[in-house]
N, C-alpha and C positions, 0 to 999 in steps of 0.2 A: 431634064439630067441635072439641072442647077441645083433644084429643091432636094432631089436625092444625094448629091453631092454635100449639099450644107447640112444634111443629117450627120455627117463626121463633124463639123464644126460643133452641131448641138452636143453629140459626145464628149468631144474633147474639153469642151466647157467645163461640163458637167464634171469632167473627172479633176479639172485643176480646183473647182469648187469641193470636191470631195477630200482632194488632199491636203486643201487648207484647213480643212474641220478636224482632220485626223491627227493633226501636228499640233493643235493647239496649246499642248503643256509646254511647248518650246516656243512660247509668244516671240521673245526677241530674235529667235531664228526666221521664223513666218515672216516678221515685219523684215527684217534684213533682205531674206530673199524677194519679198514684195516690191522693195524699194528698188533693188538691184533689176527687177525685170521691166519694171517701170521706168525706169531710167534707159534700159537697152532698148526698149520698144519707142519711148521717143527720140533718143538720139541716132538709133539705128534702122528705125524703120519709118515712124511717120513723118521725120522732118524731111529726109532724103526726099520720099515720095510727095511730101507737100511742097517742095522747092521744085521739084520736076512737073508737077502737075500746073502749080501756079508760077509762074517762071518770070510774069512780068514785075518791073519795080513801080516803086511809088515815091519819087523825092530822092532816087538813089539806092533804095533799100526794096529787096523782093519782097513782095505782097504778102507770102507766106509767113516772111519774118516778123513782119510787123503784125501778123494776126498771132504769131504765136506768144509774142509779146504780150497783144492784148488776151489772150486766154490767161497767161500767167497772172496778169493783171485783173484779171476778171475773178480769177479763183481766189485770190488774195483779198480783193473787196467784198466778195459774197463770205468769206471766212469770217472777216472782221465785223461785218455786219451781225452775222449771227453771233458772235462773242460778245459785241456790244449788248443786243438784246437779253442775252444770257446772263450778262452782268447786272443790267438795268432792272432784269426780273429780281436776282439775288439781292438788290439793294432794297426793293420794296420789302421783302422778306425780312431783311435784317431790321428796316425801319418798323416793322408790325413786332417784332419781337422785343425791341428796345421798349416800344411805348407799352407792353406787356407787361415787362419787367419793371417797371416804373417803381413801384413799390421796394423793392429790395436794388439797391445802386450797385453794390457789388455785384451781386449776382449778375445784373443786367450788362455792367461793363465786362464781365468774364466772357458772358454769353454773345457780345457785341464782338469781341476779341476772336472768337471762335469763328463768329460769321465772316467776318472780314477776312480771317485766313482762309475760308472756304472759298469766299470770291475770287481770292487772291490764287488758289489753287485751281478755280475755274478757269483765269485767264490765263495762267500757264500752260493749262492742259486744254488746249481747244478742241482737240482732236475729241473731246467727249461731246461735242454738241451733235447729235445724231442727223438732223437737217443736213450738215456737211457730209455726212457719211452716204445719205442715202441720194444726195445730189451726185456725187462723185460715182456714185453705182450707176445712177441714171446715165450718166455720160458714158460712162461704159457699154452701158445697152445699147445707146445711140450709136456709138461707135461700131459695134458688133452687126447691129440693123445695116451700117455703110458695107461692112464687109459682106454680108449677103447679097446686097445690091451689087458689089463688084464681082463677086462670082457669077451673077448672072449675067451681069454686061460682057463679062470675059468671054463666056459662053456662047454669047451673040457671034462675036467677033469670030471665034473659030475653036474646035474642040482642045487642041494644043494648049491655046492661050486660057482657057478654063481650067483644064487641069492643073497648069501652073500656080495660078492664081488660087485656086481651091486649095492646094497644096500647101501654099504660105499661111492661108487665112486659118486652114485647119492646124498648123502646126504652131502658131501663137495662141490661137483661142484656149489652149491650157493654161499660158498666163494669165489671158483674160478672165476665164473663171476663177482662177487664184485670186487674182487682185480684186474681183468683184466681190467675192465672198469676205475679204480680209476686210477691205476698205469699209463695208457696211459693218461689220461687227466691230472694227476698231473704234469707233466713233460713239460707241455705246447702242447700239442697236440691238434689239431682241433676234435670238437666232431664225426664227421664224421669218422676219423680214429679210435676214441675208439670205436666205434660203428662197424668198420669193424673187429678191433681185437675182439670184444666179439663175432661176429657172428662167426668169424673162430676157438674161443674158444669154442663155442657150438658145433659146426658142427666135431671138433677134434674127440671126443669119438665114434662118430657115424662112422667117417672113420676110426679109430682104430680098433673097434670092427669088421669092414667087413675086414680089412687087415687081422688081426689076423688067419683069416682061411687061409692063405697062407705064415705065417711066423712064427717061434717061437723064442723068445727073452730068451738067456741063464739066469738064476737067478740071477748070480753073476755079468752079466752085468746090469741088470736091477738094481739090489742094488748099483753099483755103481755110476750108472745114477742120482739114487734119492739122494745119498750122494752129489754129485756136484750140484744137482739143490737146495736141501735143503740150501747149503753153500750160494748159490746165492742169495735165497729168504732171506734169514737171514739177508744178509748184506743191503739189500735193506729196509726191516722192521727196523731195528736198527741204521744204519747209515741215512736213508734218510727219509722214513714215519714218524716214532714216533717224533724226532727231530723237523720235521714240522708241526707237529699234534699239539704240545706242545709251539710251539714258539711264535706263537700271541694269542693262546688262554689256557694258561696254568691252565686249569678249572679242578674242580675235576671230572666233567662230563667227560672229554675227557679220562681222566685213568679209568673212570667206564667202558666207552665205548671198551677201550683195555683190559681190565681184562674179560668183558662179550664175547669178541671175541675168547681170548683163554677159556675160560669155553664153550663156545658153540663147537668148536672142541673137548674139552676133551670130552662132552657129547656124539657127535657123534661117537667119537672112542668108547667109552664104550658101545653105544647101537648097533652098527654095529659089535663089537669084533674086 
């Protein structure tokens, strides 16, 4: 029964990814909406659930909040390490160009200036690191897998509980599919990679529901995971997605899309309880 219900999450995830593909000509609106959906999922869904599941404290601070901060810092660290690696790679290419153009000093200086500008542009637009997009999408897949486990576990408790959890998962999997495709493409990955990550995200709840028959995840472990994942997701939304959405098109419509994304998650949380 749990696997059958998880097929609804599969279809809803694909629907979210399909929607993200169809509106790519309004990139700033897509990014604004994705940022709002991510903020809503973190603040209204993941974090409250994490605090409920992992409610013990460490030095006066809830463990879920500590992991939330750790997830934010971890995402920042990974992004900076990838950016530094790309900058170092660009510096090597820059040096090679300078040596190859030694016969023409003026031309070499001009090209070096161009490469320096390119390096600066790469540093400014860190979202172009494909590895960051794939890592973020993989985290979304992991979250969807845990959603499937939650569906299976809730059906073990009772049919009513299982139905309620399944409805909540299916409702927000549209946002998961939308964000998975958008994140992968935003960081410069090819469309086929974005589609592959979308399909993996869609299959994950079904796999999780099937696996739940053979495993049980302690509630405090699940709460810690949600806190860690929420922190990483908040970093991507606040430091990458939303600044990029408003960089080229600081329009009121972009802001409205962000607000609409948060409001949609609020509605889903309210309806599904």
